[in-house]
Z-matrix of the N, CA and C atoms (Angstrom, degrees):
N
C 1 1.450
C 2 1.531 1 110.88
N 3 1.330 2 116.82 1 -41.43
C 4 1.448 3 119.46 2 -179.18
C 5 1.529 4 110.66 3 -67.38
N 6 1.327 5 117.77 4 -29.11
C 7 1.466 6 120.57 5 177.16
C 8 1.527 7 110.72 6 -64.13
N 9 1.320 8 117.76 7 -38.03
C 10 1.462 9 121.55 8 178.82
C 11 1.529 10 109.90 9 -64.10
N 12 1.360 11 116.82 10 -42.66
C 13 1.458 12 120.21 11 178.88
C 14 1.525 13 111.38 12 -65.28
N 15 1.319 14 116.64 13 -40.21
C 16 1.459 15 120.36 14 178.47
C 17 1.534 16 110.05 15 -63.85
N 18 1.332 17 116.98 16 -45.39
C 19 1.463 18 121.52 17 178.18
C 20 1.534 19 110.67 18 -60.58
N 21 1.343 20 116.16 19 -46.06
C 22 1.464 21 120.23 20 179.60
C 23 1.534 22 109.99 21 -62.61
N 24 1.342 23 116.64 22 -41.30
C 25 1.469 24 120.71 23 179.03
C 26 1.527 25 110.87 24 -62.30
N 27 1.313 26 117.86 25 -45.09
C 28 1.468 27 121.95 26 179.46
C 29 1.528 28 110.20 27 -63.04
N 30 1.314 29 117.65 28 -42.33
C 31 1.467 30 120.64 29 178.39
C 32 1.529 31 111.59 30 -63.20
N 33 1.330 32 117.51 31 -43.32
C 34 1.471 33 120.41 32 178.64
C 35 1.525 34 111.26 33 -64.60
N 36 1.324 35 117.56 34 -42.27
C 37 1.460 36 121.15 35 178.61
C 38 1.524 37 110.11 36 -62.44
N 39 1.329 38 116.86 37 -43.26
C 40 1.464 39 121.01 38 177.81
C 41 1.519 40 110.75 39 -61.94
N 42 1.324 41 117.00 40 -45.09
C 43 1.466 42 121.34 41 179.11
C 44 1.522 43 111.21 42 -60.26
N 45 1.322 44 118.05 43 -46.07
C 46 1.460 45 121.08 44 179.96
C 47 1.526 46 111.45 45 -66.13
N 48 1.317 47 117.74 46 -37.28
C 49 1.468 48 121.18 47 179.23
C 50 1.522 49 110.96 48 -65.52
N 51 1.328 50 116.73 49 -40.67
C 52 1.464 51 120.36 50 178.81
C 53 1.526 52 110.46 51 -66.48
N 54 1.316 53 117.70 52 -42.38
C 55 1.464 54 120.77 53 179.70
C 56 1.525 55 112.09 54 -69.01
N 57 1.316 56 117.57 55 -30.37
C 58 1.462 57 120.80 56 -178.36
C 59 1.520 58 112.44 57 -81.59
N 60 1.323 59 118.42 58 -18.60
C 61 1.469 60 121.29 59 -178.75
C 62 1.521 61 109.52 60 -64.96
N 63 1.321 62 117.33 61 135.93
C 64 1.470 63 119.44 62 -179.94
C 65 1.530 64 110.54 63 -67.12
N 66 1.303 65 114.43 64 139.14
C 67 1.454 66 119.77 65 177.30
C 68 1.520 67 108.75 66 -83.32
N 69 1.304 68 116.46 67 147.02
C 70 1.458 69 120.55 68 178.18
C 71 1.528 70 108.80 69 -69.04
N 72 1.317 71 116.44 70 127.44
C 73 1.448 72 120.73 71 178.22
C 74 1.521 73 108.99 72 -85.50
N 75 1.303 74 115.80 73 132.00
C 76 1.452 75 120.89 74 179.73
C 77 1.523 76 107.79 75 -104.22
N 78 1.338 77 116.94 76 117.86
C 79 1.456 78 121.47 77 179.18
C 80 1.520 79 108.72 78 -76.77
N 81 1.314 80 115.62 79 127.75
C 82 1.451 81 120.26 80 178.82
C 83 1.505 82 109.92 81 -91.07
N 84 1.323 83 115.95 82 123.67
C 85 1.457 84 121.57 83 177.45
C 86 1.521 85 109.87 84 -80.38
N 87 1.319 86 115.11 85 152.56
C 88 1.452 87 119.54 86 170.43
C 89 1.522 88 106.50 87 -71.93
N 90 1.331 89 115.86 88 121.09
C 91 1.461 90 120.60 89 -177.30
C 92 1.508 91 110.58 90 -97.68
N 93 1.321 92 115.58 91 125.97
C 94 1.453 93 121.72 92 176.52
C 95 1.520 94 108.23 93 -98.89
N 96 1.332 95 115.49 94 130.92
C 97 1.454 96 122.25 95 179.15
C 98 1.520 97 109.69 96 -119.89
N 99 1.325 98 115.84 97 163.32
C 100 1.469 99 121.29 98 176.72
C 101 1.525 100 109.45 99 -60.87
N 102 1.312 101 116.41 100 133.10
C 103 1.463 102 121.19 101 176.66
C 104 1.526 103 108.99 102 -65.88
N 105 1.316 104 117.11 103 146.06
C 106 1.459 105 121.04 104 -177.19
C 107 1.516 106 113.23 105 -86.79
N 108 1.313 107 115.98 106 169.85
C 109 1.472 108 125.56 107 174.16
C 110 1.527 109 113.97 108 59.58
N 111 1.293 110 117.78 109 33.13
C 112 1.453 111 121.59 110 173.95
C 113 1.514 112 108.86 111 -111.66
N 114 1.328 113 117.56 112 156.84
C 115 1.471 114 119.96 113 176.58
C 116 1.529 115 110.76 114 -60.59
N 117 1.339 116 117.29 115 159.22
C 118 1.465 117 119.97 116 -176.43
C 119 1.526 118 114.81 117 -63.20
N 120 1.330 119 118.80 118 -20.38
C 121 1.466 120 119.55 119 179.56
C 122 1.526 121 112.72 120 -77.21
N 123 1.336 122 117.86 121 -9.11
C 124 1.466 123 121.32 122 175.28
C 125 1.527 124 107.42 123 -80.12
N 126 1.329 125 116.17 124 123.09
C 127 1.464 126 120.89 125 -175.86
C 128 1.519 127 111.05 126 -98.79
N 129 1.306 128 115.16 127 157.94
C 130 1.454 129 121.23 128 174.28
C 131 1.515 130 110.11 129 -81.41
N 132 1.298 131 115.72 130 151.63
C 133 1.466 132 121.84 131 177.91
C 134 1.523 133 108.67 132 -108.13
N 135 1.309 134 116.12 133 146.31
C 136 1.460 135 121.92 134 172.74
C 137 1.528 136 106.18 135 -92.96
N 138 1.330 137 116.65 136 110.88
C 139 1.461 138 121.50 137 -174.89
C 140 1.531 139 109.23 138 -121.01
N 141 1.310 140 115.77 139 130.50
C 142 1.469 141 122.78 140 173.40
C 143 1.521 142 106.96 141 -125.10
N 144 1.337 143 115.60 142 137.73
C 145 1.463 144 119.03 143 179.24
C 146 1.529 145 110.26 144 -117.77
N 147 1.314 146 114.12 145 148.21
C 148 1.459 147 121.02 146 174.87
C 149 1.521 148 105.32 147 -133.48
N 150 1.229 149 122.25 148 121.65
C 151 1.445 150 133.37 149 8.63
C 152 1.516 151 110.23 150 -83.85
N 153 1.297 152 116.27 151 147.87
C 154 1.454 153 121.88 152 -178.67
C 155 1.520 154 107.47 153 -130.66
N 156 1.337 155 118.93 154 112.50
C 157 1.454 156 127.93 155 10.06
C 158 1.532 157 112.63 156 -75.69
N 159 1.325 158 113.97 157 163.36
C 160 1.456 159 121.78 158 -178.98
C 161 1.530 160 109.89 159 -64.04
N 162 1.331 161 115.48 160 137.05
C 163 1.464 162 121.71 161 175.97
C 164 1.524 163 107.15 162 -105.54
N 165 1.352 164 117.93 163 122.15
C 166 1.466 165 119.78 164 -178.92
C 167 1.528 166 112.37 165 -55.35
N 168 1.326 167 115.00 166 142.94
C 169 1.458 168 124.55 167 175.30
C 170 1.532 169 113.37 168 62.16
N 171 1.320 170 116.77 169 28.93
C 172 1.463 171 120.72 170 174.69
C 173 1.523 172 109.00 171 -124.70
N 174 1.317 173 115.49 172 157.37
C 175 1.457 174 119.56 173 179.74
C 176 1.530 175 109.46 174 -77.21
N 177 1.308 176 115.54 175 123.45
C 178 1.458 177 122.43 176 179.31
C 179 1.521 178 108.43 177 -103.16
N 180 1.315 179 116.61 178 148.26
C 181 1.459 180 121.85 179 177.01
C 182 1.518 181 108.08 180 -109.77
N 183 1.321 182 116.11 181 123.95
C 184 1.460 183 122.91 182 179.00
C 185 1.521 184 108.64 183 -106.93
N 186 1.322 185 117.10 184 116.29
C 187 1.466 186 122.08 185 172.77
C 188 1.519 187 106.66 186 -95.82
N 189 1.319 188 116.80 187 116.36
C 190 1.462 189 123.06 188 -171.77
C 191 1.523 190 108.86 189 -119.49
N 192 1.337 191 116.32 190 126.22
C 193 1.464 192 121.37 191 -179.53
C 194 1.520 193 109.23 192 -137.40
N 195 1.311 194 115.48 193 152.12
C 196 1.452 195 120.20 194 175.65
C 197 1.512 196 111.24 195 175.86
N 198 1.300 197 115.00 196 164.42
C 199 1.458 198 121.86 197 175.50
C 200 1.520 199 107.04 198 -117.99
N 201 1.315 200 116.64 199 113.37
C 202 1.457 201 122.17 200 -174.19
C 203 1.528 202 111.62 201 -79.12
N 204 1.334 203 114.85 202 153.27
C 205 1.462 204 121.09 203 173.52
C 206 1.525 205 111.08 204 -93.75
N 207 1.357 206 115.61 205 -8.53
C 208 1.464 207 121.90 206 177.60
C 209 1.519 208 108.21 207 -127.96
N 210 1.333 209 116.28 208 154.92
C 211 1.458 210 120.97 209 177.48
C 212 1.531 211 110.14 210 -64.77
N 213 1.329 212 116.14 211 144.52
C 214 1.468 213 121.88 212 169.16
C 215 1.514 214 105.63 213 -99.06
N 216 1.335 215 115.93 214 122.90
C 217 1.461 216 121.30 215 -174.98
C 218 1.529 217 109.90 216 -125.66
N 219 1.319 218 115.56 217 172.10
C 220 1.461 219 121.10 218 177.26
C 221 1.521 220 109.46 219 -54.87
N 222 1.317 221 115.72 220 132.24
C 223 1.465 222 121.16 221 -178.84
C 224 1.518 223 112.89 222 101.83
N 225 1.337 224 118.32 223 -16.68
C 226 1.463 225 120.02 224 175.32
C 227 1.520 226 108.22 225 -73.42
N 228 1.326 227 116.76 226 149.51
C 229 1.447 228 118.28 227 -174.33
C 230 1.520 229 112.37 228 -138.27
N 231 1.325 230 113.66 229 155.97
C 232 1.453 231 124.12 230 178.80
C 233 1.518 232 108.04 231 -102.00
N 234 1.330 233 116.55 232 133.58
C 235 1.463 234 121.88 233 178.17
C 236 1.523 235 108.11 234 -122.12
N 237 1.321 236 116.36 235 129.41
C 238 1.466 237 122.31 236 171.53
C 239 1.514 238 106.25 237 -124.52
N 240 1.327 239 116.00 238 125.93
C 241 1.463 240 119.34 239 -176.99
C 242 1.522 241 110.86 240 -141.65
N 243 1.322 242 114.79 241 141.47
C 244 1.456 243 121.72 242 169.25
C 245 1.528 244 105.98 243 -94.90
N 246 1.330 245 116.95 244 136.14
C 247 1.458 246 121.44 245 -172.73
C 248 1.528 247 110.62 246 -121.12
N 249 1.330 248 116.02 247 132.88
C 250 1.461 249 120.94 248 169.00
C 251 1.522 250 105.88 249 -80.50
N 252 1.313 251 117.08 250 108.90
C 253 1.463 252 121.86 251 -173.74
C 254 1.528 253 110.80 252 -64.65
N 255 1.320 254 117.86 253 -40.07
C 256 1.469 255 121.00 254 -178.37
C 257 1.524 256 111.26 255 -64.09
N 258 1.332 257 117.15 256 -43.61
C 259 1.468 258 121.62 257 -177.69
C 260 1.532 259 112.11 258 -88.60
N 261 1.337 260 117.34 259 -11.71
C 262 1.468 261 122.82 260 -176.18
C 263 1.532 262 111.11 261 53.37
N 264 1.336 263 114.76 262 44.50
C 265 1.462 264 122.09 263 -179.33
C 266 1.527 265 109.08 264 -135.25
N 267 1.340 266 116.33 265 150.41
C 268 1.464 267 118.59 266 174.34
C 269 1.528 268 110.78 267 -63.12
N 270 1.327 269 115.52 268 148.15
C 271 1.461 270 121.44 269 173.63
C 272 1.523 271 105.98 270 -97.66
N 273 1.297 272 116.46 271 112.48
C 274 1.459 273 119.99 272 -176.87
C 275 1.520 274 110.80 273 73.49
N 276 1.307 275 115.75 274 -164.64
C 277 1.461 276 121.04 275 -179.10
C 278 1.526 277 110.16 276 -90.51
N 279 1.338 278 116.98 277 126.55
C 280 1.462 279 118.45 278 175.70
C 281 1.528 280 110.37 279 -67.26
N 282 1.320 281 115.44 280 154.89
C 283 1.457 282 120.66 281 173.01
C 284 1.521 283 107.24 282 -82.66
N 285 1.326 284 116.56 283 126.15
C 286 1.464 285 121.76 284 175.96
C 287 1.525 286 106.05 285 -127.08
N 288 1.341 287 115.90 286 115.62
C 289 1.459 288 120.51 287 -175.23
C 290 1.522 289 110.36 288 -129.42
N 291 1.317 290 116.33 289 137.32
C 292 1.460 291 122.08 290 174.47
C 293 1.530 292 107.23 291 -68.56
N 294 1.315 293 117.08 292 117.59
C 295 1.464 294 120.98 293 -175.83
C 296 1.521 295 111.62 294 -58.54
N 297 1.308 296 117.62 295 -42.73
C 298 1.466 297 121.00 296 -175.16
C 299 1.525 298 113.05 297 -68.96
N 300 1.347 299 117.50 298 -14.25
C 301 1.454 300 119.91 299 177.88
C 302 1.529 301 112.15 300 -97.97
N 303 1.334 302 117.64 301 0.56
C 304 1.457 303 120.76 302 179.03
C 305 1.529 304 109.86 303 -72.99
N 306 1.330 305 117.69 304 144.43
C 307 1.464 306 120.10 305 178.76
C 308 1.529 307 111.08 306 -59.69
N 309 1.315 308 116.20 307 135.05
C 310 1.457 309 121.19 308 177.03
C 311 1.515 310 115.10 309 83.41
N 312 1.335 311 117.87 310 0.83
C 313 1.467 312 121.27 311 -179.49
C 314 1.519 313 108.85 312 -107.56
N 315 1.318 314 116.24 313 127.39
C 316 1.461 315 122.24 314 176.97
C 317 1.519 316 108.76 315 -116.87
N 318 1.316 317 116.54 316 121.20
C 319 1.470 318 121.36 317 -178.56
C 320 1.513 319 110.23 318 -101.05
N 321 1.305 320 119.03 319 153.72
C 322 1.461 321 126.53 320 -0.32
C 323 1.531 322 111.26 321 -78.22
N 324 1.335 323 114.66 322 154.83
C 325 1.454 324 121.81 323 174.11
C 326 1.523 325 105.57 324 -107.44
N 327 1.292 326 116.32 325 114.49
C 328 1.466 327 121.53 326 -175.10
C 329 1.523 328 111.50 327 -70.21
N 330 1.318 329 116.20 328 147.89
C 331 1.465 330 122.18 329 175.63
C 332 1.522 331 108.73 330 -55.67
N 333 1.330 332 116.54 331 139.97
C 334 1.452 333 121.73 332 -179.09
C 335 1.514 334 113.85 333 89.50
N 336 1.340 335 117.29 334 -8.37
C 337 1.453 336 121.62 335 178.27
C 338 1.524 337 108.90 336 -92.36
N 339 1.324 338 116.55 337 135.95
C 340 1.466 339 120.43 338 178.96
C 341 1.530 340 109.51 339 -65.66
N 342 1.317 341 115.41 340 136.12
C 343 1.461 342 123.15 341 179.53
C 344 1.519 343 107.45 342 -116.62
N 345 1.320 344 116.56 343 138.35
C 346 1.458 345 120.61 344 178.93
C 347 1.524 346 109.13 345 -149.11
N 348 1.320 347 116.19 346 136.52
C 349 1.457 348 121.14 347 175.39
C 350 1.519 349 108.96 348 -151.76
N 351 1.303 350 115.05 349 156.54
C 352 1.462 351 121.98 350 174.12
C 353 1.514 352 106.65 351 -120.29
N 354 1.328 353 115.25 352 128.31
C 355 1.456 354 120.16 353 -176.21
C 356 1.519 355 108.97 354 -129.54
N 357 1.323 356 116.66 355 135.15
C 358 1.462 357 121.55 356 175.84
C 359 1.529 358 108.64 357 -99.84
N 360 1.331 359 114.43 358 140.01
C 361 1.461 360 120.61 359 -177.90
C 362 1.523 361 107.95 360 -152.59
N 363 1.322 362 116.84 361 130.87
C 364 1.462 363 120.79 362 -179.42
C 365 1.523 364 109.87 363 -80.26
N 366 1.327 365 114.83 364 126.64
C 367 1.465 366 120.83 365 178.47
C 368 1.530 367 109.31 366 -66.31
N 369 1.330 368 116.81 367 153.10
C 370 1.465 369 119.62 368 178.20
C 371 1.535 370 111.66 369 -57.69
N 372 1.347 371 115.47 370 155.70
C 373 1.463 372 120.74 371 -178.86
C 374 1.521 373 111.89 372 -61.87
N 375 1.324 374 115.95 373 -35.61
C 376 1.462 375 120.64 374 179.38
C 377 1.516 376 108.86 375 -131.65
N 378 1.319 377 115.59 376 135.90
C 379 1.458 378 121.11 377 176.75
C 380 1.526 379 108.52 378 -120.56
N 381 1.341 380 117.03 379 135.53
C 382 1.463 381 118.57 380 175.82
C 383 1.521 382 109.72 381 -67.70
N 384 1.311 383 115.87 382 169.75
C 385 1.466 384 119.97 383 -179.89
C 386 1.528 385 110.74 384 -61.10
N 387 1.322 386 116.82 385 -37.92
C 388 1.458 387 121.36 386 176.85
C 389 1.520 388 108.45 387 -117.61
N 390 1.332 389 115.58 388 124.69
C 391 1.453 390 119.98 389 179.54
C 392 1.527 391 109.11 390 -149.79
N 393 1.319 392 114.44 391 165.71
C 394 1.454 393 119.99 392 178.63
C 395 1.517 394 110.27 393 -118.73
N 396 1.328 395 114.57 394 159.13
C 397 1.462 396 121.75 395 173.33
C 398 1.521 397 105.90 396 -127.66
N 399 1.310 398 116.07 397 130.60
C 400 1.462 399 120.63 398 -178.68
C 401 1.520 400 109.47 399 -126.99
N 402 1.323 401 116.32 400 132.29
C 403 1.458 402 123.33 401 176.57
C 404 1.520 403 106.32 402 -123.28
N 405 1.331 404 115.76 403 125.53
C 406 1.464 405 119.22 404 -174.63
C 407 1.528 406 110.44 405 -141.87
N 408 1.307 407 115.88 406 144.77
C 409 1.465 408 122.47 407 170.91
C 410 1.519 409 105.82 408 -109.34
N 411 1.336 410 115.86 409 127.15
C 412 1.468 411 121.19 410 -175.25
C 413 1.517 412 110.61 411 -125.43
N 414 1.328 413 114.21 412 154.71
C 415 1.468 414 122.17 413 177.45
C 416 1.518 415 107.98 414 -122.69
N 417 1.326 416 116.86 415 137.37
C 418 1.468 417 120.95 416 175.90
C 419 1.511 418 112.31 417 100.45
N 420 1.322 419 114.39 418 -179.37
C 421 1.459 420 121.64 419 -179.94
C 422 1.525 421 108.98 420 -120.92
N 423 1.343 422 115.91 421 155.21
C 424 1.464 423 121.09 422 179.10
C 425 1.512 424 109.20 423 -56.85
N 426 1.284 425 122.39 424 138.93
C 427 1.466 426 127.31 425 1.97
C 428 1.536 427 113.11 426 -91.62
N 429 1.317 428 118.80 427 5.28
C 430 1.465 429 122.18 428 -176.37
C 431 1.523 430 111.11 429 -99.37
N 432 1.310 431 116.45 430 64.43
C 433 1.457 432 121.39 431 -179.03
C 434 1.524 433 108.90 432 -97.55
N 435 1.324 434 114.61 433 132.23
C 436 1.464 435 120.89 434 -179.69
C 437 1.528 436 108.25 435 -117.01
N 438 1.349 437 118.31 436 123.06
C 439 1.462 438 119.29 437 177.49
C 440 1.526 439 110.90 438 -72.42
N 441 1.332 440 116.09 439 139.48
C 442 1.462 441 122.42 440 176.45
C 443 1.528 442 109.59 441 -106.23
N 444 1.343 443 115.85 442 -40.73
C 445 1.462 444 121.24 443 -179.38
C 446 1.519 445 108.69 444 -151.68
N 447 1.329 446 116.11 445 152.50
C 448 1.459 447 119.25 446 -177.23
C 449 1.527 448 110.27 447 -157.80
N 450 1.329 449 115.45 448 146.30
C 451 1.461 450 122.08 449 172.20
C 452 1.522 451 107.30 450 -146.19
N 453 1.320 452 116.08 451 143.63
C 454 1.452 453 120.70 452 179.72
C 455 1.515 454 110.75 453 -137.54
N 456 1.328 455 115.34 454 151.27
C 457 1.463 456 121.72 455 177.14
C 458 1.518 457 108.13 456 -135.33
N 459 1.309 458 115.47 457 144.83
C 460 1.455 459 121.91 458 176.58
C 461 1.516 460 107.47 459 -116.09
N 462 1.337 461 116.70 460 127.29
C 463 1.459 462 121.63 461 180.00
C 464 1.525 463 107.17 462 -113.97
N 465 1.324 464 116.00 463 124.47
C 466 1.462 465 121.95 464 -178.74
C 467 1.520 466 107.95 465 -116.66
N 468 1.330 467 116.26 466 117.78
C 469 1.459 468 120.18 467 178.36
C 470 1.512 469 112.69 468 60.49
N 471 1.333 470 116.55 469 39.77
C 472 1.465 471 123.71 470 -179.06
C 473 1.519 472 112.88 471 61.26
N 474 1.328 473 116.51 472 18.43
C 475 1.457 474 120.21 473 176.34
C 476 1.521 475 108.01 474 -139.00
N 477 1.312 476 118.24 475 125.10
C 478 1.455 477 119.65 476 -178.59
C 479 1.515 478 111.35 477 -66.53
N 480 1.350 479 118.38 478 137.05
C 481 1.457 480 120.19 479 178.75
C 482 1.522 481 111.03 480 -75.00
N 483 1.323 482 115.52 481 163.29
C 484 1.467 483 120.54 482 -178.48
C 485 1.523 484 110.62 483 -65.98
N 486 1.319 485 117.71 484 -42.88
C 487 1.461 486 119.86 485 177.53
C 488 1.520 487 108.80 486 -149.57
N 489 1.319 488 115.90 487 157.13
C 490 1.453 489 120.70 488 -177.60
C 491 1.512 490 109.03 489 -164.27
N 492 1.323 491 115.09 490 166.27
C 493 1.454 492 120.42 491 172.98
C 494 1.515 493 107.96 492 -92.82
N 495 1.308 494 116.63 493 130.11
C 496 1.457 495 120.28 494 -179.83
C 497 1.521 496 108.50 495 -78.14
N 498 1.296 497 117.25 496 138.48
C 499 1.452 498 123.86 497 -176.26
C 500 1.516 499 110.74 498 -85.53
N 501 1.322 500 115.99 499 166.05
C 502 1.463 501 121.04 500 -175.65
C 503 1.518 502 112.26 501 -123.02
N 504 1.287 503 119.10 502 41.71
C 505 1.445 504 120.11 503 175.78
C 506 1.509 505 110.02 504 -117.18
N 507 1.275 506 118.30 505 168.12
C 508 1.459 507 130.20 506 -174.46
C 509 1.494 508 110.11 507 96.08
């Protein structure tokens, strides 16, 4: 009889120890996906941001990589924008940079060649609970702008959702 109590005691202690052990926390990265409603020659960009999640009014580092289906030439530009999803408007001023003038970039970059750049951009002073981040490479001047590559992320409550539909504004 005492063996049964000892066995039951050991099982209960084991159960409580397992339940009390801290679970490993998995940090969720902001996931950038291909922007929707673009022609098939528009490629997705691989974008990683630091700090992740974004901290308002701090300098963020965007590591941007991709292989274009079209040449990147003088006059093409990189756009990084934070978007108020509810208002469908940029939050603050988007970063617009001439790609060929970025440090470490030599133009033209031929189609099929891997492209990589790191860009720093200060996040807006205030971010709504739900906002988007859009990174795009464009060719041409307004109003004749042609997208070459694009990636977008939606952040809900300072935590990126598992899946979402990418929006088509900006």
